[in-house]
C-alpha positions in Angstrom: -0.9 -17.9 38.3 -1.5 -15.1 35.8 -5.0 -14.4 34.6 -5.5 -14.8 30.8 -6.5 -11.6 29.2 -9.4 -11.9 26.8 -10.2 -9.4 24.1 -13.0 -9.5 21.6 -12.7 -9.3 17.9 -14.1 -5.7 17.8 -11.4 -4.5 20.2 -8.6 -5.9 18.0 -10.2 -4.4 14.9 -10.8 -1.1 16.7 -7.1 -1.1 17.5 -6.2 -1.9 13.9 -8.3 1.1 12.8 -6.6 3.4 15.3 -3.2 2.2 14.0 -4.4 2.8 10.4 -5.6 6.3 11.3 -2.4 7.2 13.1 0.3 5.4 11.1 -1.3 4.6 7.7 -0.6 1.5 5.6 3.1 1.5 6.3 2.5 1.3 10.1 -0.3 -1.3 10.0 1.4 -4.4 11.3 0.5 -7.2 13.6 3.0 -5.9 16.1 1.5 -2.4 16.1 -2.1 -3.7 16.4 -1.1 -6.0 19.3 0.6 -3.1 21.1 -2.4 -0.8 20.4 -4.8 -3.5 21.7 -2.7 -4.3 24.7 -2.4 -7.9 23.8 0.4 -10.2 22.7 1.5 -10.5 19.1 0.9 -14.2 19.3 -2.8 -13.6 20.2 -3.3 -11.5 17.1 -1.5 -14.2 15.0 -3.6 -16.9 16.6 -6.8 -15.1 15.8 -5.9 -13.8 12.3 -3.0 -15.9 11.1 -1.4 -13.1 9.2 -1.6 -9.4 8.3 -3.7 -10.4 5.3 -6.1 -12.2 7.7 -6.3 -9.1 9.9 -6.9 -6.9 6.8 -9.6 -9.3 5.6 -11.4 -9.1 9.0 -11.1 -5.3 9.0 -12.5 -5.1 5.4 -15.3 -7.5 6.2 -16.3 -5.4 9.2 -16.2 -2.2 7.2 -18.3 -3.8 4.4 -20.8 -5.1 7.0 -21.1 -1.6 8.5 -21.6 -0.1 5.1 -24.2 -2.7 4.2 -26.1 -1.9 7.5 -25.9 1.8 6.7 -27.2 1.3 3.2 -30.0 -1.1 4.2 -31.3 1.5 6.7 -31.3 4.1 4.0 -33.0 1.8 1.5 -35.7 1.1 4.0 -36.3 4.8 4.3 -36.7 5.0 0.5 -38.8 1.9 0.1 -41.5 3.9 -1.6 -39.2 5.3 -4.3 -39.0 3.9 -7.8 -35.6 2.5 -7.1 -35.1 2.2 -3.3 -31.7 0.5 -3.8 -30.2 3.4 -5.7 -32.1 6.1 -3.8 -31.0 4.6 -0.5 -27.3 4.6 -1.6 -27.6 8.2 -2.6 -29.1 9.1 0.7 -26.4 7.1 2.6 -23.8 9.1 0.7 -25.2 12.4 1.8 -23.0 12.3 4.8 -19.5 13.6 4.1 -16.7 11.1 5.0 -15.0 11.8 8.3 -11.2 12.2 8.3 -10.8 9.0 10.2 -12.9 7.1 7.6 -10.7 8.6 4.8 -7.6 7.5 6.6 -8.9 3.9 7.0 -10.0 3.8 3.4 -6.6 4.9 2.2 -4.9 2.4 4.4 -7.1 -0.5 3.3 -6.6 0.4 -0.4 -2.8 0.7 0.0 -2.6 -2.5 2.1 -4.7 -4.6 -0.2 -3.1 -3.3 -3.5 -1.0 -6.5 -3.7 -3.5 -8.8 -2.0 -5.6 -10.5 -4.7 -7.9 -12.4 -2.3 -8.8 -9.1 -0.6 -9.3 -7.4 -3.9 -11.6 -10.3 -5.0 -13.6 -9.9 -1.8 -14.2 -6.2 -2.5 -15.0 -6.9 -6.2 -17.6 -9.4 -5.1 -19.2 -6.8 -2.8 -19.2 -4.2 -5.6 -20.7 -6.7 -8.1 -23.5 -7.4 -5.7 -24.0 -3.7 -5.1 -24.2 -2.9 -8.8 -26.7 -5.8 -9.4 -28.9 -4.5 -6.5 -29.2 -1.0 -8.0 -29.9 -2.3 -11.5 -32.5 -4.9 -10.5 -35.4 -2.4 -10.0 -34.4 0.0 -12.7 -36.3 0.1 -16.0 -33.2 1.6 -17.6 -30.3 -0.5 -16.2 -27.7 1.5 -18.2 -28.8 4.8 -16.7 -29.0 3.3 -13.2 -25.4 2.1 -13.7 -24.4 5.7 -14.8 -26.0 7.1 -11.6 -24.2 4.4 -9.5 -20.9 5.2 -11.2 -21.4 9.0 -10.6 -22.2 8.4 -7.0 -19.1 6.2 -6.5 -16.9 8.6 -8.4 -17.9 11.3 -6.0 -17.4 9.0 -3.0 -14.0 7.8 -4.3 -12.7 11.3 -4.8 -13.8 12.1 -1.2 -12.5 8.9 0.4 -9.2 9.1 -1.4 -9.0 12.7 -0.3 -8.4 13.9 -3.9 -11.1 16.5 -3.6 -13.3 18.1 -0.9 -16.5 19.6 -2.3 -18.1 22.7 -0.9 -21.3 21.7 0.8 -23.6 23.4 -1.6 -21.8 22.0 -4.6 -21.9 18.5 -3.1 -25.6 18.8 -2.5 -26.1 19.9 -6.1 -24.1 16.8 -7.3 -26.1 14.5 -5.2 -29.4 16.1 -6.4 -28.3 15.5 -10.0 -27.3 11.9 -9.3 -30.8 11.4 -7.7 -32.3 12.9 -10.9 -30.4 10.3 -12.9 -31.7 7.6 -10.6 -35.3 8.7 -11.0 -34.8 8.8 -14.8 -33.4 5.3 -14.7 -36.5 4.1 -12.9 -39.0 5.9 -15.1 -37.6 5.2 -18.6 -37.5 2.0 -20.6 -34.3 0.6 -22.0 
C-alpha cells in the first residue's frame, strides 16, 4: 500500500512563489504549483479549490509577513511621535529583493481581474492608512507621507525605477521629515 504524502501549506505556497519567480503570472497555475511542490494537482485543488483560492492564500501570507515586519519596526519606534508611520518608513529602508519584485508583479497581474482579491488588498491598505493617521496631529500630512512612501515602494516593487542608494536614503529621510511634521503640527 502506498504511503500518503503530506505537505504543509507553507510548502505549497513556497512552491507557488518559486513558480511566480520563475514563470511569472502567465506560468502560475495549479498544475505548475503541484509539479513544483511534488504533489498531485488534486491535492492543490482540494486545499485551495481554485487558482483564485491559491492566490488568496499567497496574498494573505504575504500580507501577514508584511504586517509582522511592520509591527517589529513600529515596536522599535514606539517612542517616536508617530510610531505607526515611522515604523513603516523604517521597514521600507530595505530595498526590495528581485524575488520579492517578481512575486509582487505576479500577484498584481494575477489579481487584476479578481475583485475578491482586490477587495482583500484594499481592506489591508485601508487599515494601514488608518493606522498611520490615528496618532498624527496633522492627518492630511501623515497621509501625504504615507503616499510618498508607497509611491517609492510601488516604483521599486513594480521595477519601474531603481534608486541609487544615496538618493533612496535622501527620499526616505524627507518622508520621515514629513512624518515628524505630521505629528508635531495641528490640522
